[in-house]
VMD Tcl script that builds the backbone (N, CA, C; Angstrom):
set m [mol new atoms 279]
animate dup $m
set s [atomselect $m all]
$s set {name element resname resid chain x y z} {
  {N N UNK 1 A -12.691 -7.242 -9.623}
  {CA C UNK 1 A -11.696 -6.889 -8.641}
  {C C UNK 1 A -11.600 -5.368 -8.555}
  {N N UNK 2 A -11.064 -4.914 -7.432}
  {CA C UNK 2 A -10.934 -3.488 -7.177}
  {C C UNK 2 A -9.586 -3.257 -6.498}
  {N N UNK 3 A -8.981 -2.112 -6.730}
  {CA C UNK 3 A -7.698 -1.877 -6.094}
  {C C UNK 3 A -7.250 -0.442 -6.146}
  {N N UNK 4 A -5.989 -0.290 -5.785}
  {CA C UNK 4 A -5.397 1.040 -5.764}
  {C C UNK 4 A -3.959 0.969 -6.249}
  {N N UNK 5 A -3.528 2.081 -6.814}
  {CA C UNK 5 A -2.131 2.315 -7.168}
  {C C UNK 5 A -1.757 3.592 -6.439}
  {N N UNK 6 A -0.605 3.576 -5.785}
  {CA C UNK 6 A -0.172 4.769 -5.057}
  {C C UNK 6 A 1.280 5.073 -5.381}
  {N N UNK 7 A 1.535 6.343 -5.605}
  {CA C UNK 7 A 2.910 6.817 -5.771}
  {C C UNK 7 A 3.378 7.278 -4.393}
  {N N UNK 8 A 4.523 6.751 -3.958}
  {CA C UNK 8 A 5.074 7.049 -2.641}
  {C C UNK 8 A 6.453 7.664 -2.789}
  {N N UNK 9 A 6.760 8.620 -1.946}
  {CA C UNK 9 A 8.111 9.175 -1.884}
  {C C UNK 9 A 8.637 8.866 -0.485}
  {N N UNK 10 A 9.600 7.969 -0.444}
  {CA C UNK 10 A 10.151 7.487 0.818}
  {C C UNK 10 A 11.333 8.353 1.224}
  {N N UNK 11 A 11.411 8.661 2.519}
  {CA C UNK 11 A 12.589 9.377 3.009}
  {C C UNK 11 A 13.806 8.489 2.741}
  {N N UNK 12 A 14.881 9.050 2.191}
  {CA C UNK 12 A 16.037 8.234 1.801}
  {C C UNK 12 A 16.559 7.329 2.916}
  {N N UNK 13 A 16.571 7.819 4.118}
  {CA C UNK 13 A 17.100 7.019 5.227}
  {C C UNK 13 A 16.141 5.900 5.652}
  {N N UNK 14 A 14.935 5.860 5.076}
  {CA C UNK 14 A 13.930 4.868 5.476}
  {C C UNK 14 A 13.665 3.794 4.422}
  {N N UNK 15 A 14.459 3.738 3.377}
  {CA C UNK 15 A 14.205 2.753 2.308}
  {C C UNK 15 A 14.161 1.325 2.831}
  {N N UNK 16 A 15.172 0.928 3.608}
  {CA C UNK 16 A 15.207 -0.444 4.118}
  {C C UNK 16 A 14.049 -0.714 5.069}
  {N N UNK 17 A 13.750 0.251 5.929}
  {CA C UNK 17 A 12.637 0.069 6.861}
  {C C UNK 17 A 11.308 -0.004 6.107}
  {N N UNK 18 A 11.168 0.767 5.031}
  {CA C UNK 18 A 9.941 0.708 4.224}
  {C C UNK 18 A 9.754 -0.696 3.670}
  {N N UNK 19 A 10.825 -1.303 3.186}
  {CA C UNK 19 A 10.735 -2.680 2.676}
  {C C UNK 19 A 10.273 -3.629 3.776}
  {N N UNK 20 A 10.861 -3.515 4.952}
  {CA C UNK 20 A 10.519 -4.400 6.066}
  {C C UNK 20 A 9.074 -4.212 6.523}
  {N N UNK 21 A 8.658 -2.977 6.702}
  {CA C UNK 21 A 7.292 -2.685 7.160}
  {C C UNK 21 A 6.281 -3.157 6.116}
  {N N UNK 22 A 6.560 -2.899 4.851}
  {CA C UNK 22 A 5.638 -3.302 3.790}
  {C C UNK 22 A 5.496 -4.815 3.734}
  {N N UNK 23 A 6.598 -5.545 3.816}
  {CA C UNK 23 A 6.525 -7.009 3.799}
  {C C UNK 23 A 5.733 -7.536 4.987}
  {N N UNK 24 A 5.962 -6.969 6.140}
  {CA C UNK 24 A 5.243 -7.408 7.343}
  {C C UNK 24 A 3.756 -7.105 7.224}
  {N N UNK 25 A 3.431 -5.900 6.777}
  {CA C UNK 25 A 2.029 -5.507 6.690}
  {C C UNK 25 A 1.282 -6.282 5.610}
  {N N UNK 26 A 1.930 -6.593 4.514}
  {CA C UNK 26 A 1.253 -7.331 3.446}
  {C C UNK 26 A 1.008 -8.790 3.829}
  {N N UNK 27 A 1.641 -9.260 4.886}
  {CA C UNK 27 A 1.423 -10.626 5.362}
  {C C UNK 27 A 0.237 -10.723 6.319}
  {N N UNK 28 A -0.324 -9.575 6.745}
  {CA C UNK 28 A -1.473 -9.562 7.641}
  {C C UNK 28 A -2.705 -10.047 6.867}
  {N N UNK 29 A -3.420 -11.064 7.376}
  {CA C UNK 29 A -4.618 -11.517 6.661}
  {C C UNK 29 A -5.737 -10.472 6.734}
  {N N UNK 30 A -6.236 -10.064 5.579}
  {CA C UNK 30 A -7.303 -9.072 5.482}
  {C C UNK 30 A -8.380 -9.664 4.578}
  {N N UNK 31 A -9.626 -9.725 5.064}
  {CA C UNK 31 A -10.704 -10.287 4.236}
  {C C UNK 31 A -10.830 -9.557 2.904}
  {N N UNK 32 A -10.845 -10.329 1.827}
  {CA C UNK 32 A -10.998 -9.769 0.493}
  {C C UNK 32 A -9.709 -9.355 -0.183}
  {N N UNK 33 A -8.597 -9.344 0.560}
  {CA C UNK 33 A -7.296 -8.964 -0.004}
  {C C UNK 33 A -6.817 -10.061 -0.942}
  {N N UNK 34 A -6.404 -9.687 -2.146}
  {CA C UNK 34 A -5.930 -10.642 -3.138}
  {C C UNK 34 A -4.410 -10.596 -3.252}
  {N N UNK 35 A -3.859 -9.403 -3.465}
  {CA C UNK 35 A -2.407 -9.293 -3.617}
  {C C UNK 35 A -1.958 -7.850 -3.443}
  {N N UNK 36 A -0.675 -7.717 -3.182}
  {CA C UNK 36 A -0.061 -6.400 -3.079}
  {C C UNK 36 A 1.355 -6.481 -3.602}
  {N N UNK 37 A 1.776 -5.442 -4.259}
  {CA C UNK 37 A 3.118 -5.399 -4.855}
  {C C UNK 37 A 3.678 -3.996 -4.699}
  {N N UNK 38 A 4.989 -3.920 -4.509}
  {CA C UNK 38 A 5.665 -2.630 -4.443}
  {C C UNK 38 A 6.780 -2.634 -5.483}
  {N N UNK 39 A 6.788 -1.611 -6.301}
  {CA C UNK 39 A 7.846 -1.406 -7.284}
  {C C UNK 39 A 8.787 -0.372 -6.687}
  {N N UNK 40 A 10.027 -0.799 -6.397}
  {CA C UNK 40 A 10.975 0.083 -5.711}
  {C C UNK 40 A 12.344 -0.066 -6.359}
  {N N UNK 41 A 12.910 1.048 -6.764}
  {CA C UNK 41 A 14.259 1.063 -7.323}
  {C C UNK 41 A 15.256 1.344 -6.204}
  {N N UNK 42 A 16.412 0.715 -6.258}
  {CA C UNK 42 A 17.421 0.911 -5.214}
  {C C UNK 42 A 17.949 2.335 -5.149}
  {N N UNK 43 A 17.963 3.041 -6.272}
  {CA C UNK 43 A 18.558 4.377 -6.299}
  {C C UNK 43 A 17.515 5.489 -6.359}
  {N N UNK 44 A 16.274 5.178 -6.023}
  {CA C UNK 44 A 15.212 6.176 -6.099}
  {C C UNK 44 A 14.404 6.196 -4.807}
  {N N UNK 45 A 13.917 7.359 -4.445}
  {CA C UNK 45 A 13.062 7.485 -3.270}
  {C C UNK 45 A 11.595 7.305 -3.629}
  {N N UNK 46 A 11.304 7.180 -4.921}
  {CA C UNK 46 A 9.931 6.983 -5.376}
  {C C UNK 46 A 9.660 5.491 -5.513}
  {N N UNK 47 A 8.515 5.057 -5.008}
  {CA C UNK 47 A 8.083 3.686 -5.246}
  {C C UNK 47 A 6.588 3.699 -5.530}
  {N N UNK 48 A 6.111 2.612 -6.081}
  {CA C UNK 48 A 4.715 2.467 -6.472}
  {C C UNK 48 A 4.119 1.267 -5.763}
  {N N UNK 49 A 2.958 1.450 -5.187}
  {CA C UNK 49 A 2.236 0.403 -4.484}
  {C C UNK 49 A 1.040 -0.019 -5.325}
  {N N UNK 50 A 0.839 -1.324 -5.466}
  {CA C UNK 50 A -0.311 -1.879 -6.169}
  {C C UNK 50 A -0.999 -2.842 -5.206}
  {N N UNK 51 A -2.275 -2.622 -4.920}
  {CA C UNK 51 A -3.019 -3.485 -4.008}
  {C C UNK 51 A -4.331 -3.887 -4.677}
  {N N UNK 52 A -4.651 -5.185 -4.592}
  {CA C UNK 52 A -5.840 -5.723 -5.236}
  {C C UNK 52 A -6.733 -6.389 -4.190}
  {N N UNK 53 A -8.033 -6.098 -4.275}
  {CA C UNK 53 A -9.053 -6.718 -3.435}
  {C C UNK 53 A -10.064 -7.432 -4.326}
  {N N UNK 54 A -10.808 -8.363 -3.739}
  {CA C UNK 54 A -11.815 -9.104 -4.492}
  {C C UNK 54 A -12.860 -8.183 -5.106}
  {N N UNK 55 A -13.229 -7.140 -4.359}
  {CA C UNK 55 A -14.269 -6.230 -4.820}
  {C C UNK 55 A -14.177 -4.918 -4.044}
  {N N UNK 56 A -14.955 -3.945 -4.463}
  {CA C UNK 56 A -14.906 -2.640 -3.815}
  {C C UNK 56 A -15.381 -2.706 -2.363}
  {N N UNK 57 A -16.362 -3.538 -2.074}
  {CA C UNK 57 A -16.861 -3.655 -0.697}
  {C C UNK 57 A -15.745 -4.099 0.242}
  {N N UNK 58 A -14.944 -5.072 -0.177}
  {CA C UNK 58 A -13.805 -5.528 0.639}
  {C C UNK 58 A -12.783 -4.410 0.816}
  {N N UNK 59 A -12.516 -3.699 -0.264}
  {CA C UNK 59 A -11.571 -2.576 -0.217}
  {C C UNK 59 A -12.063 -1.512 0.762}
  {N N UNK 60 A -13.334 -1.158 0.650}
  {CA C UNK 60 A -13.902 -0.125 1.519}
  {C C UNK 60 A -13.910 -0.551 2.981}
  {N N UNK 61 A -14.233 -1.823 3.255}
  {CA C UNK 61 A -14.197 -2.316 4.645}
  {C C UNK 61 A -12.794 -2.185 5.227}
  {N N UNK 62 A -11.802 -2.532 4.434}
  {CA C UNK 62 A -10.424 -2.404 4.909}
  {C C UNK 62 A -10.068 -0.942 5.126}
  {N N UNK 63 A -10.452 -0.077 4.201}
  {CA C UNK 63 A -10.144 1.356 4.323}
  {C C UNK 63 A -10.772 1.957 5.583}
  {N N UNK 64 A -11.930 1.437 5.984}
  {CA C UNK 64 A -12.632 1.954 7.165}
  {C C UNK 64 A -12.212 1.280 8.468}
  {N N UNK 65 A -11.344 0.291 8.399}
  {CA C UNK 65 A -10.921 -0.469 9.581}
  {C C UNK 65 A -9.875 0.330 10.374}
  {N N UNK 66 A -10.104 0.574 11.670}
  {CA C UNK 66 A -9.119 1.294 12.480}
  {C C UNK 66 A -7.736 0.632 12.483}
  {N N UNK 67 A -7.688 -0.693 12.375}
  {CA C UNK 67 A -6.392 -1.385 12.311}
  {C C UNK 67 A -5.628 -0.993 11.053}
  {N N UNK 68 A -6.349 -0.802 9.951}
  {CA C UNK 68 A -5.690 -0.368 8.719}
  {C C UNK 68 A -5.149 1.050 8.889}
  {N N UNK 69 A -5.876 1.887 9.577}
  {CA C UNK 69 A -5.405 3.250 9.819}
  {C C UNK 69 A -4.101 3.231 10.623}
  {N N UNK 70 A -4.007 2.357 11.604}
  {CA C UNK 70 A -2.773 2.240 12.394}
  {C C UNK 70 A -1.615 1.768 11.523}
  {N N UNK 71 A -1.888 0.809 10.631}
  {CA C UNK 71 A -0.831 0.351 9.716}
  {C C UNK 71 A -0.397 1.502 8.805}
  {N N UNK 72 A -1.367 2.273 8.332}
  {CA C UNK 72 A -1.043 3.413 7.469}
  {C C UNK 72 A -0.156 4.425 8.198}
  {N N UNK 73 A -0.469 4.731 9.451}
  {CA C UNK 73 A 0.326 5.716 10.194}
  {C C UNK 73 A 1.772 5.254 10.357}
  {N N UNK 74 A 1.963 3.970 10.614}
  {CA C UNK 74 A 3.332 3.436 10.730}
  {C C UNK 74 A 4.072 3.608 9.407}
  {N N UNK 75 A 3.399 3.346 8.339}
  {CA C UNK 75 A 3.957 3.411 6.998}
  {C C UNK 75 A 4.201 4.851 6.574}
  {N N UNK 76 A 3.224 5.726 6.858}
  {CA C UNK 76 A 3.306 7.141 6.459}
  {C C UNK 76 A 4.493 7.847 7.103}
  {N N UNK 77 A 4.864 7.445 8.307}
  {CA C UNK 77 A 5.992 8.064 9.005}
  {C C UNK 77 A 7.308 7.885 8.247}
  {N N UNK 78 A 7.345 6.937 7.332}
  {CA C UNK 78 A 8.562 6.660 6.570}
  {C C UNK 78 A 8.646 7.461 5.270}
  {N N UNK 79 A 7.602 8.218 4.957}
  {CA C UNK 79 A 7.516 8.926 3.683}
  {C C UNK 79 A 7.753 10.425 3.826}
  {N N UNK 80 A 8.160 11.039 2.712}
  {CA C UNK 80 A 8.350 12.493 2.636}
  {C C UNK 80 A 7.017 13.223 2.583}
  {N N UNK 81 A 6.069 12.662 1.825}
  {CA C UNK 81 A 4.785 13.317 1.570}
  {C C UNK 81 A 3.666 12.279 1.645}
  {N N UNK 82 A 2.433 12.757 1.646}
  {CA C UNK 82 A 1.305 11.833 1.576}
  {C C UNK 82 A 1.339 11.094 0.244}
  {N N UNK 83 A 0.913 9.827 0.237}
  {CA C UNK 83 A 0.848 9.088 -1.024}
  {C C UNK 83 A -0.145 9.730 -1.998}
  {N N UNK 84 A 0.091 9.504 -3.259}
  {CA C UNK 84 A -0.834 9.921 -4.316}
  {C C UNK 84 A -1.620 8.680 -4.726}
  {N N UNK 85 A -2.901 8.604 -4.352}
  {CA C UNK 85 A -3.722 7.403 -4.532}
  {C C UNK 85 A -4.550 7.469 -5.818}
  {N N UNK 86 A -4.701 6.314 -6.458}
  {CA C UNK 86 A -5.574 6.170 -7.621}
  {C C UNK 86 A -6.310 4.839 -7.466}
  {N N UNK 87 A -7.591 4.897 -7.112}
  {CA C UNK 87 A -8.410 3.707 -6.878}
  {C C UNK 87 A -9.291 3.416 -8.084}
  {N N UNK 88 A -9.637 2.145 -8.263}
  {CA C UNK 88 A -10.577 1.838 -9.336}
  {C C UNK 88 A -10.782 0.364 -9.565}
  {N N UNK 89 A -11.741 0.088 -10.448}
  {CA C UNK 89 A -12.032 -1.279 -10.865}
  {C C UNK 89 A -10.877 -1.797 -11.721}
  {N N UNK 90 A -10.515 -3.036 -11.510}
  {CA C UNK 90 A -9.464 -3.671 -12.307}
  {C C UNK 90 A -10.156 -4.373 -13.465}
  {N N UNK 91 A -9.906 -3.900 -14.648}
  {CA C UNK 91 A -10.585 -4.401 -15.841}
  {C C UNK 91 A -9.940 -5.639 -16.431}
  {N N UNK 92 A -8.622 -5.783 -16.270}
  {CA C UNK 92 A -7.905 -6.921 -16.839}
  {C C UNK 92 A -6.682 -7.202 -15.984}
  {N N UNK 93 A -6.301 -8.470 -15.959}
  {CA C UNK 93 A -5.065 -8.832 -15.238}
  {C C UNK 93 A -4.398 -9.995 -15.918}
}
mol reanalyze $m
mol bondsrecalc $m
mol representation Tube
mol addrep $m
C-alpha cells in the first residue's frame, strides 16, 4: 500500500466547512483508493489527513487527475497555508 500524511492548518471560520467538504470528497469513488481519515480537534486549527491507496501507481494516477486537482483547490481555499505532505510506502497497518 502507498499513501500520504498531511498537516493542514484550517482557517478558524472554515472548520465546519472543512469537515463537510472532506466527507463529501472522501465519498467520491477513486480507483485504488482504500481509505482516508482526518484527525481534527474541536479547539485547534491544525488537522492531519491520512490517505491510503492500493499502490503507488494508483496514488500517482489520482495525483495526476485533473478532477483531483479541482477537489484540491476547493479544499485548499479553506486553509491558511499549503498542506505539508509526507508520502510513502505503508509498511504496516
